[in-house]
C-alpha positions as CSV (number, residue, x, y, z in Angstrom):
1,X,0.0,0.0,0.0
2,X,2.8,2.4,0.8
3,X,5.3,1.2,-1.8
4,X,6.4,3.5,-4.7
5,X,4.8,6.6,-3.2
6,X,5.7,10.2,-4.1
7,X,6.2,12.2,-0.9
8,X,6.6,15.8,0.0
9,X,8.9,16.4,2.9
10,X,9.5,19.8,4.5
11,X,13.0,20.2,6.0
12,X,13.3,23.1,8.5
13,X,17.0,23.6,9.4
14,X,19.2,26.7,9.2
15,X,22.2,24.6,8.1
16,X,22.5,24.4,4.3
17,X,24.9,21.5,4.7
18,X,22.6,19.5,6.8
19,X,19.6,20.1,4.5
20,X,21.7,18.9,1.5
21,X,22.6,15.7,3.5
22,X,19.0,15.0,4.2
23,X,18.0,15.6,0.6
24,X,20.8,13.2,-0.6
25,X,19.8,10.5,1.8
26,X,16.1,10.6,0.9
27,X,16.8,10.7,-2.8
28,X,18.7,7.4,-2.4
29,X,15.4,5.7,-1.6
30,X,14.6,3.2,-4.4
31,X,11.0,2.6,-3.2
32,X,9.7,6.1,-2.9
33,X,10.3,9.4,-4.6
34,X,10.6,12.7,-2.8
35,X,10.0,16.4,-3.3
36,X,12.0,18.3,-0.7
37,X,10.9,21.7,0.5
38,X,13.5,23.7,2.5
39,X,13.1,26.4,5.2
40,X,15.9,28.1,7.0
41,X,13.7,29.5,9.8
42,X,10.7,28.5,11.8
43,X,8.7,31.3,10.2
44,X,9.5,30.1,6.7
45,X,8.7,26.6,7.8
46,X,5.2,27.7,8.9
47,X,4.6,29.4,5.6
48,X,5.7,26.2,3.7
49,X,3.5,24.0,5.9
50,X,0.5,25.3,3.8
51,X,1.7,22.9,1.1
52,X,0.3,19.4,0.9
53,X,3.3,17.9,2.9
54,X,3.7,14.3,4.1
55,X,6.3,14.8,6.8
56,X,8.6,17.3,8.5
57,X,12.2,17.1,9.5
58,X,12.6,19.7,12.1
59,X,15.8,21.1,13.6
60,X,15.6,21.7,17.3
61,X,17.7,24.9,17.2
62,X,16.4,27.5,14.8
63,X,17.2,31.2,14.6
64,X,13.6,32.3,15.6
65,X,12.1,29.2,17.3
66,X,13.2,26.2,19.2
67,X,12.0,23.0,17.7
68,X,9.4,22.3,20.4
69,X,7.8,25.7,19.9
70,X,7.5,25.2,16.2
71,X,6.2,21.7,16.7
72,X,3.4,23.0,18.9
73,X,2.7,25.8,16.3
74,X,2.4,23.1,13.6
75,X,0.2,20.8,15.6
76,X,-2.1,23.7,16.5
77,X,-3.2,23.9,12.8
78,X,-6.2,21.5,12.2
79,X,-5.0,20.2,8.9
80,X,-1.5,19.4,10.4
81,X,-2.7,17.6,13.5
82,X,-1.8,14.2,12.2
83,X,1.3,15.3,10.3
84,X,4.4,13.2,11.2
85,X,7.2,15.4,12.5
86,X,10.8,14.1,13.2
87,X,12.8,16.3,15.5
88,X,16.5,16.6,14.8
89,X,19.1,17.8,17.4
90,X,22.8,18.2,17.5
91,X,23.1,16.3,20.8
92,X,21.3,13.4,22.5
93,X,19.2,14.6,25.3
94,X,16.5,12.3,26.7
95,X,14.6,15.2,28.3
96,X,14.2,16.9,24.9
97,X,13.2,13.5,23.4
98,X,10.5,13.0,25.9
99,X,9.2,16.6,25.5
100,X,9.2,16.2,21.7
101,X,7.2,13.0,21.8
102,X,4.7,14.5,24.3
103,X,4.4,17.6,22.0
104,X,3.4,15.4,19.1
105,X,6.7,14.4,17.3
106,X,6.6,11.0,15.7
107,X,10.4,10.4,16.2
108,X,13.6,12.0,17.4
109,X,17.0,11.7,15.8
110,X,20.5,12.9,16.9
111,X,22.2,14.6,14.0
112,X,25.7,13.2,14.4
113,X,24.3,9.6,14.4
114,X,22.0,10.0,11.3
115,X,22.7,7.6,8.5
116,X,21.2,7.4,5.0
117,X,19.4,4.2,5.9
118,X,18.4,5.4,9.3
119,X,16.8,8.6,8.0
120,X,14.9,6.9,5.3
121,X,13.6,4.3,7.8
122,X,12.6,7.0,10.2
123,X,10.7,9.0,7.6
124,X,9.0,5.9,6.1
125,X,8.0,4.6,9.5
126,X,6.7,8.0,10.7
127,X,4.5,8.4,7.6
128,X,3.1,4.9,7.8
129,X,2.4,5.1,11.6
130,X,0.7,8.5,11.2
131,X,-1.4,7.2,8.4
132,X,-2.5,4.1,10.4
133,X,-3.3,6.2,13.5
134,X,-5.3,8.7,11.5
135,X,-7.2,5.9,9.8
136,X,-8.1,4.1,13.0
137,X,-9.2,7.4,14.6
138,X,-11.2,8.4,11.5
139,X,-12.9,5.1,11.2
140,X,-14.2,5.3,14.8
141,X,-15.3,8.9,14.2
142,X,-17.0,8.0,10.9
143,X,-19.0,5.1,12.5
144,X,-20.1,7.4,15.3
145,X,-21.1,10.2,12.9
146,X,-23.0,7.9,10.6
147,X,-24.9,6.4,13.6
148,X,-25.7,9.9,14.9
149,X,-27.0,11.2,11.6
150,X,-28.9,8.0,10.8
151,X,-30.7,8.1,14.1
152,X,-31.6,11.8,13.5
153,X,-33.0,11.0,10.1
154,X,-35.1,8.2,11.5
155,X,-36.4,10.4,14.4
156,X,-36.9,13.7,12.6
157,X,-39.5,14.8,10.1
158,X,-37.8,18.1,9.5
159,X,-35.6,17.7,6.4
160,X,-33.9,21.1,6.9
161,X,-32.7,20.1,10.3
162,X,-31.4,16.8,9.1
163,X,-29.4,18.4,6.3
164,X,-28.0,21.1,8.5
165,X,-26.8,18.5,11.0
166,X,-25.2,16.5,8.2
167,X,-23.2,19.4,6.7
168,X,-22.1,20.7,10.1
169,X,-21.0,17.3,11.4
170,X,-19.3,16.4,8.2
171,X,-17.3,19.6,8.0
172,X,-16.2,19.1,11.6
173,X,-15.2,15.5,10.9
174,X,-13.3,16.4,7.7
175,X,-11.7,19.6,9.2
176,X,-12.5,21.3,6.0
177,X,-13.7,24.8,5.0
178,X,-17.1,24.2,3.4
179,X,-19.6,21.4,3.1
180,X,-22.8,21.8,1.0
181,X,-25.8,19.7,-0.1
182,X,-26.6,20.8,-3.7
183,X,-29.9,20.1,-5.4
184,X,-30.4,20.0,-9.1
185,X,-33.2,21.6,-11.1
186,X,-34.5,20.1,-14.3
187,X,-32.1,22.1,-16.5
188,X,-29.1,20.9,-14.3
189,X,-28.7,24.3,-12.7
190,X,-29.3,24.1,-8.9
191,X,-28.5,25.6,-5.5
192,X,-26.9,24.7,-2.2
193,X,-29.9,24.0,0.0
194,X,-27.8,23.4,3.1
195,X,-24.3,24.6,4.0
196,X,-21.7,24.7,6.7
197,X,-18.8,27.1,6.0
198,X,-15.9,28.6,7.9
199,X,-16.4,32.3,8.7
200,X,-13.5,33.5,6.5
201,X,-15.0,32.1,3.3
202,X,-18.0,33.2,1.3
203,X,-21.4,31.4,1.7
204,X,-23.0,30.0,-1.4
205,X,-26.2,29.0,0.3
206,X,-29.2,29.4,-2.0
207,X,-27.1,30.9,-4.8
208,X,-28.2,29.6,-8.2
209,X,-25.4,27.8,-9.8
210,X,-25.1,26.6,-13.4
211,X,-22.0,24.9,-14.7
212,X,-22.0,24.8,-18.5
213,X,-19.4,22.0,-18.4
214,X,-21.6,19.8,-16.2
215,X,-24.1,18.1,-18.6
216,X,-21.4,17.5,-21.2
217,X,-18.6,16.2,-18.9
218,X,-20.0,15.0,-15.6
219,X,-23.7,14.1,-15.5
220,X,-23.3,10.5,-16.8
221,X,-20.5,9.8,-14.3
222,X,-22.5,11.0,-11.4
223,X,-25.6,9.1,-12.5
224,X,-23.5,6.0,-12.4
225,X,-22.5,6.8,-8.8
226,X,-18.9,7.9,-9.5
227,X,-17.1,10.2,-7.0
228,X,-15.2,13.2,-8.2
229,X,-11.9,13.9,-6.3
230,X,-9.9,17.1,-6.8
231,X,-6.7,17.4,-4.8
232,X,-5.3,20.7,-6.1
233,X,-7.1,23.0,-8.5
234,X,-3.7,24.4,-9.7
235,X,-2.2,21.1,-10.6
236,X,-4.9,19.2,-12.5
237,X,-6.2,19.5,-16.1
238,X,-9.7,20.7,-15.9
239,X,-12.2,22.5,-18.2
240,X,-11.8,26.3,-17.9
241,X,-15.5,26.7,-17.0
242,X,-15.1,24.3,-14.1
243,X,-11.9,26.1,-13.0
244,X,-13.6,29.5,-13.1
245,X,-16.5,28.3,-11.1
246,X,-14.4,26.7,-8.3
247,X,-12.1,29.8,-8.2
248,X,-15.2,32.0,-7.7
249,X,-16.1,29.9,-4.7
250,X,-12.5,30.0,-3.4
251,X,-12.0,26.3,-3.8
252,X,-8.6,24.7,-3.9
253,X,-9.7,21.1,-3.5
254,X,-13.0,19.3,-3.4
255,X,-14.7,16.0,-3.0
256,X,-18.1,15.4,-4.7
257,X,-20.4,12.5,-4.1
258,X,-23.7,12.1,-6.0
259,X,-27.0,11.8,-4.2
260,X,-29.2,9.4,-6.2
261,X,-33.0,9.1,-5.7
262,X,-34.9,6.4,-7.6
263,X,-31.8,5.8,-9.7
264,X,-31.9,9.4,-10.8
265,X,-29.4,12.2,-9.9
266,X,-31.1,14.3,-7.2
267,X,-28.1,16.3,-6.0
268,X,-24.5,16.3,-4.7
269,X,-22.8,16.1,-1.3
270,X,-19.8,18.3,-1.6
271,X,-16.7,19.1,0.6
272,X,-14.6,22.2,-0.3
273,X,-11.1,22.8,0.9
274,X,-10.4,26.5,0.3
275,X,-7.2,27.2,2.2
276,X,-4.8,24.7,0.4
277,X,-4.8,21.7,-1.8
278,X,-5.7,18.5,0.0
279,X,-5.1,14.7,-0.4
280,X,-8.5,13.2,0.4
281,X,-8.3,10.0,2.4
282,X,-10.3,6.8,1.5
283,X,-12.1,6.9,4.9
284,X,-13.3,10.4,4.1
285,X,-14.6,9.4,0.7
286,X,-16.4,6.4,2.2
287,X,-18.0,8.6,4.8
288,X,-19.6,10.9,2.2
289,X,-20.7,7.9,0.1
290,X,-22.4,6.3,3.1
291,X,-24.1,9.6,4.1
292,X,-25.3,10.2,0.5
293,X,-27.4,7.1,0.7
294,X,-29.2,8.3,3.8
């Protein structure tokens, strides 16, 4: 499952020599390929953390932060909560190691003892462990959320209340910027009839939306139950009309699941990520698929 993956690793270290060593070690991996992002300071590291990164190599001593401070800053960001971070230090100190792990670091390495094989193993292990932990946690949360919404659907006769609960809870679960339930009209225009959106982004609730690309490119796929996954608006080949519509709504990544009624396409359950691109996880896709059937 994890073989032959392309990974983006952020290296935060003020030593150019050390950064070059880590780059060389990772590029010797014959199972995975790497894009290395480099930061000389904690502030620059925070800026680069907006990218869709898979792991961080973090120097303990930086010009503007110590590693534990920056680690806490990274972990405070919702989309980085499960990000594997490996703390690097110039000397072995068990006290720092304990504090690093307690603060959310996945591992701790002493610079003078780092080998090519050791670094690659640490990064690979940290990424796999973080993925597994996130998957277990998400599966438990997903099952609880589906149970909660299913019970409310069975108990409530108020459709608006059910839909509002769905979008609010799904956005909380996904830690994303906007979740909408979109309903089609006969001409394939439509509107968001329920929405949960972060305060810093525009609301599209009740706004009439018509995508001229839709009937030509997407309607048949959705009628067959296909899910549409967009990880980064800026790095995928899309029709210009679709790009323009997503840009108008501030969308950088989205996940779209059809809602079918009597084998017809009734609407869409949509998650929008507006702050950055996003790699959608299988457990997140399965959640929206299960909820769309409700």
